[in-house]
PyMOL commands that place a pseudoatom at each C-alpha (Angstrom):
pseudoatom trace, name=CA, resn=MET, resi=1, chain=A, elem=C, hetatm=0, pos=[29.486, 1.249, 23.062]
pseudoatom trace, name=CA, resn=ARG, resi=2, chain=A, elem=C, hetatm=0, pos=[27.111, 2.217, 21.368]
pseudoatom trace, name=CA, resn=ILE, resi=3, chain=A, elem=C, hetatm=0, pos=[23.523, 2.311, 21.098]
pseudoatom trace, name=CA, resn=ALA, resi=4, chain=A, elem=C, hetatm=0, pos=[21.509, 1.207, 18.278]
pseudoatom trace, name=CA, resn=ARG, resi=5, chain=A, elem=C, hetatm=0, pos=[18.443, -0.031, 17.007]
pseudoatom trace, name=CA, resn=VAL, resi=6, chain=A, elem=C, hetatm=0, pos=[18.010, -3.702, 15.299]
pseudoatom trace, name=CA, resn=VAL, resi=7, chain=A, elem=C, hetatm=0, pos=[16.078, -2.608, 11.534]
pseudoatom trace, name=CA, resn=GLY, resi=8, chain=A, elem=C, hetatm=0, pos=[16.678, -6.090, 10.133]
pseudoatom trace, name=CA, resn=ASN, resi=9, chain=A, elem=C, hetatm=0, pos=[17.961, -9.202, 9.765]
pseudoatom trace, name=CA, resn=VAL, resi=10, chain=A, elem=C, hetatm=0, pos=[20.693, -11.060, 7.315]
pseudoatom trace, name=CA, resn=VAL, resi=11, chain=A, elem=C, hetatm=0, pos=[20.309, -14.591, 5.933]
pseudoatom trace, name=CA, resn=SER, resi=12, chain=A, elem=C, hetatm=0, pos=[23.223, -16.495, 4.467]
pseudoatom trace, name=CA, resn=THR, resi=13, chain=A, elem=C, hetatm=0, pos=[22.842, -20.035, 2.808]
pseudoatom trace, name=CA, resn=VAL, resi=14, chain=A, elem=C, hetatm=0, pos=[26.076, -19.541, 1.748]
pseudoatom trace, name=CA, resn=LYS, resi=15, chain=A, elem=C, hetatm=0, pos=[28.803, -18.124, 4.308]
pseudoatom trace, name=CA, resn=ASP, resi=16, chain=A, elem=C, hetatm=0, pos=[32.121, -18.972, 5.686]
pseudoatom trace, name=CA, resn=ALA, resi=17, chain=A, elem=C, hetatm=0, pos=[31.916, -22.399, 7.801]
pseudoatom trace, name=CA, resn=GLY, resi=18, chain=A, elem=C, hetatm=0, pos=[33.132, -20.416, 11.137]
pseudoatom trace, name=CA, resn=PHE, resi=19, chain=A, elem=C, hetatm=0, pos=[29.960, -18.137, 10.543]
pseudoatom trace, name=CA, resn=VAL, resi=20, chain=A, elem=C, hetatm=0, pos=[27.506, -21.377, 11.044]
pseudoatom trace, name=CA, resn=GLY, resi=21, chain=A, elem=C, hetatm=0, pos=[25.722, -20.798, 13.736]
pseudoatom trace, name=CA, resn=TYR, resi=22, chain=A, elem=C, hetatm=0, pos=[25.937, -17.035, 14.436]
pseudoatom trace, name=CA, resn=LYS, resi=23, chain=A, elem=C, hetatm=0, pos=[22.319, -14.872, 13.608]
pseudoatom trace, name=CA, resn=LEU, resi=24, chain=A, elem=C, hetatm=0, pos=[23.485, -11.801, 11.562]
pseudoatom trace, name=CA, resn=MET, resi=25, chain=A, elem=C, hetatm=0, pos=[21.119, -8.259, 12.021]
pseudoatom trace, name=CA, resn=ILE, resi=26, chain=A, elem=C, hetatm=0, pos=[20.998, -4.950, 10.491]
pseudoatom trace, name=CA, resn=ILE, resi=27, chain=A, elem=C, hetatm=0, pos=[21.431, -2.173, 12.907]
pseudoatom trace, name=CA, resn=SER, resi=28, chain=A, elem=C, hetatm=0, pos=[21.073, 1.641, 12.623]
pseudoatom trace, name=CA, resn=TYR, resi=29, chain=A, elem=C, hetatm=0, pos=[22.708, 4.377, 15.158]
pseudoatom trace, name=CA, resn=ILE, resi=30, chain=A, elem=C, hetatm=0, pos=[21.029, 6.088, 17.055]
pseudoatom trace, name=CA, resn=ASP, resi=31, chain=A, elem=C, hetatm=0, pos=[23.251, 9.011, 16.634]
pseudoatom trace, name=CA, resn=GLU, resi=32, chain=A, elem=C, hetatm=0, pos=[23.439, 8.323, 13.221]
pseudoatom trace, name=CA, resn=PRO, resi=33, chain=A, elem=C, hetatm=0, pos=[20.441, 6.998, 12.231]
pseudoatom trace, name=CA, resn=GLN, resi=34, chain=A, elem=C, hetatm=0, pos=[21.682, 7.219, 8.368]
pseudoatom trace, name=CA, resn=LYS, resi=35, chain=A, elem=C, hetatm=0, pos=[24.585, 4.649, 9.532]
pseudoatom trace, name=CA, resn=ARG, resi=36, chain=A, elem=C, hetatm=0, pos=[23.729, 0.894, 8.927]
pseudoatom trace, name=CA, resn=ASP, resi=37, chain=A, elem=C, hetatm=0, pos=[26.127, -1.837, 10.239]
pseudoatom trace, name=CA, resn=ILE, resi=38, chain=A, elem=C, hetatm=0, pos=[25.357, -5.977, 9.873]
pseudoatom trace, name=CA, resn=ALA, resi=39, chain=A, elem=C, hetatm=0, pos=[26.444, -7.317, 13.638]
pseudoatom trace, name=CA, resn=PHE, resi=40, chain=A, elem=C, hetatm=0, pos=[26.738, -10.742, 14.837]
pseudoatom trace, name=CA, resn=ASP, resi=41, chain=A, elem=C, hetatm=0, pos=[24.445, -11.317, 17.488]
pseudoatom trace, name=CA, resn=ALA, resi=42, chain=A, elem=C, hetatm=0, pos=[25.163, -12.268, 20.926]
pseudoatom trace, name=CA, resn=ALA, resi=43, chain=A, elem=C, hetatm=0, pos=[22.526, -10.970, 22.308]
pseudoatom trace, name=CA, resn=ASP, resi=44, chain=A, elem=C, hetatm=0, pos=[19.662, -12.800, 21.348]
pseudoatom trace, name=CA, resn=ALA, resi=45, chain=A, elem=C, hetatm=0, pos=[18.169, -9.485, 19.730]
pseudoatom trace, name=CA, resn=GLY, resi=46, chain=A, elem=C, hetatm=0, pos=[15.201, -8.786, 16.811]
pseudoatom trace, name=CA, resn=VAL, resi=47, chain=A, elem=C, hetatm=0, pos=[13.761, -6.728, 15.065]
pseudoatom trace, name=CA, resn=GLY, resi=48, chain=A, elem=C, hetatm=0, pos=[12.553, -3.240, 16.511]
pseudoatom trace, name=CA, resn=ASP, resi=49, chain=A, elem=C, hetatm=0, pos=[15.162, -3.740, 19.928]
pseudoatom trace, name=CA, resn=ILE, resi=50, chain=A, elem=C, hetatm=0, pos=[17.298, -1.094, 20.947]
pseudoatom trace, name=CA, resn=VAL, resi=51, chain=A, elem=C, hetatm=0, pos=[20.707, -2.672, 21.540]
pseudoatom trace, name=CA, resn=LEU, resi=52, chain=A, elem=C, hetatm=0, pos=[24.527, -2.599, 22.676]
pseudoatom trace, name=CA, resn=VAL, resi=53, chain=A, elem=C, hetatm=0, pos=[26.676, -2.625, 20.227]
pseudoatom trace, name=CA, resn=VAL, resi=54, chain=A, elem=C, hetatm=0, pos=[30.543, -3.308, 20.519]
pseudoatom trace, name=CA, resn=ALA, resi=55, chain=A, elem=C, hetatm=0, pos=[32.672, -2.398, 17.446]
pseudoatom trace, name=CA, resn=ASP, resi=56, chain=A, elem=C, hetatm=0, pos=[36.256, -4.022, 18.463]
pseudoatom trace, name=CA, resn=GLY, resi=57, chain=A, elem=C, hetatm=0, pos=[37.443, -7.566, 17.200]
pseudoatom trace, name=CA, resn=GLY, resi=58, chain=A, elem=C, hetatm=0, pos=[38.571, -8.644, 20.941]
pseudoatom trace, name=CA, resn=ALA, resi=59, chain=A, elem=C, hetatm=0, pos=[35.351, -7.204, 22.476]
pseudoatom trace, name=CA, resn=SER, resi=60, chain=A, elem=C, hetatm=0, pos=[33.302, -9.185, 19.770]
pseudoatom trace, name=CA, resn=ASN, resi=61, chain=A, elem=C, hetatm=0, pos=[35.565, -12.530, 20.727]
pseudoatom trace, name=CA, resn=ILE, resi=62, chain=A, elem=C, hetatm=0, pos=[34.481, -12.298, 24.105]
pseudoatom trace, name=CA, resn=ALA, resi=63, chain=A, elem=C, hetatm=0, pos=[30.917, -11.506, 23.823]
pseudoatom trace, name=CA, resn=LEU, resi=64, chain=A, elem=C, hetatm=0, pos=[31.034, -14.568, 21.180]
pseudoatom trace, name=CA, resn=GLY, resi=65, chain=A, elem=C, hetatm=0, pos=[32.606, -16.759, 22.995]
pseudoatom trace, name=CA, resn=ASP, resi=66, chain=A, elem=C, hetatm=0, pos=[34.342, -17.532, 20.383]
pseudoatom trace, name=CA, resn=SER, resi=67, chain=A, elem=C, hetatm=0, pos=[38.448, -16.424, 19.996]
pseudoatom trace, name=CA, resn=GLU, resi=68, chain=A, elem=C, hetatm=0, pos=[38.189, -17.399, 16.253]
pseudoatom trace, name=CA, resn=ILE, resi=69, chain=A, elem=C, hetatm=0, pos=[35.869, -15.852, 14.585]
pseudoatom trace, name=CA, resn=ILE, resi=70, chain=A, elem=C, hetatm=0, pos=[36.414, -12.005, 12.904]
pseudoatom trace, name=CA, resn=ALA, resi=71, chain=A, elem=C, hetatm=0, pos=[33.952, -9.963, 13.674]
pseudoatom trace, name=CA, resn=ASP, resi=72, chain=A, elem=C, hetatm=0, pos=[33.574, -6.018, 13.524]
pseudoatom trace, name=CA, resn=VAL, resi=73, chain=A, elem=C, hetatm=0, pos=[30.504, -5.519, 15.187]
pseudoatom trace, name=CA, resn=THR, resi=74, chain=A, elem=C, hetatm=0, pos=[28.489, -7.862, 17.752]
pseudoatom trace, name=CA, resn=ILE, resi=75, chain=A, elem=C, hetatm=0, pos=[25.439, -6.594, 20.061]
pseudoatom trace, name=CA, resn=CYS, resi=76, chain=A, elem=C, hetatm=0, pos=[25.976, -7.463, 23.300]
pseudoatom trace, name=CA, resn=GLY, resi=77, chain=A, elem=C, hetatm=0, pos=[23.220, -6.386, 25.007]
pseudoatom trace, name=CA, resn=VAL, resi=78, chain=A, elem=C, hetatm=0, pos=[19.408, -5.356, 24.792]
pseudoatom trace, name=CA, resn=VAL, resi=79, chain=A, elem=C, hetatm=0, pos=[18.479, -1.501, 26.210]
pseudoatom trace, name=CA, resn=ASP, resi=80, chain=A, elem=C, hetatm=0, pos=[15.587, -1.965, 28.844]
pseudoatom trace, name=CA, resn=ASN, resi=81, chain=A, elem=C, hetatm=0, pos=[16.168, 1.884, 29.391]
pseudoatom trace, name=CA, resn=TYR, resi=82, chain=A, elem=C, hetatm=0, pos=[18.265, 4.718, 28.540]
pseudoatom trace, name=CA, resn=THR, resi=83, chain=A, elem=C, hetatm=0, pos=[18.656, 8.381, 29.812]
pseudoatom trace, name=CA, resn=LEU, resi=84, chain=A, elem=C, hetatm=0, pos=[19.828, 11.320, 28.424]
pseudoatom trace, name=CA, resn=GLY, resi=85, chain=A, elem=C, hetatm=0, pos=[19.410, 14.793, 29.755]
pseudoatom trace, name=CA, resn=LYS, resi=86, chain=A, elem=C, hetatm=0, pos=[16.890, 14.863, 31.272]
pseudoatom trace, name=CA, resn=THR, resi=87, chain=A, elem=C, hetatm=0, pos=[14.840, 12.582, 29.120]
pseudoatom trace, name=CA, resn=ILE, resi=88, chain=A, elem=C, hetatm=0, pos=[14.348, 8.690, 30.353]
pseudoatom trace, name=CA, resn=TYR, resi=89, chain=A, elem=C, hetatm=0, pos=[13.961, 6.646, 26.562]
pseudoatom trace, name=CA, resn=ASP, resi=90, chain=A, elem=C, hetatm=0, pos=[11.970, 3.385, 27.406]
pseudoatom trace, name=CA, resn=CYS, resi=91, chain=A, elem=C, hetatm=0, pos=[12.860, 0.583, 25.024]
pseudoatom trace, name=CA, resn=HIS, resi=92, chain=A, elem=C, hetatm=0, pos=[9.504, -1.497, 25.393]
for i in range(1, 92): cmd.bond("trace and resi %d" % i, "trace and resi %d" % (i + 1))
show_as sticks, trace
zoom trace
């Protein structure tokens, strides 16, 4: 799992039938802000949210509740706060 910020969304009117009904978001990793990915959203996240992401197909299948979907990165939770060293980051 990694922590990332949702920086945008993806709108696609033409896509694989297996992807219909799933929201896609653009994320930027907290520890690598220059690295961005497109992630399926299983947590109803929005732009600006700090989120937990999994980068594993099997974990993505479980988070999305769909054993047929092929997903590399999935948002599985919205973070309220986190602590790094002695610093507490409030995400709201």
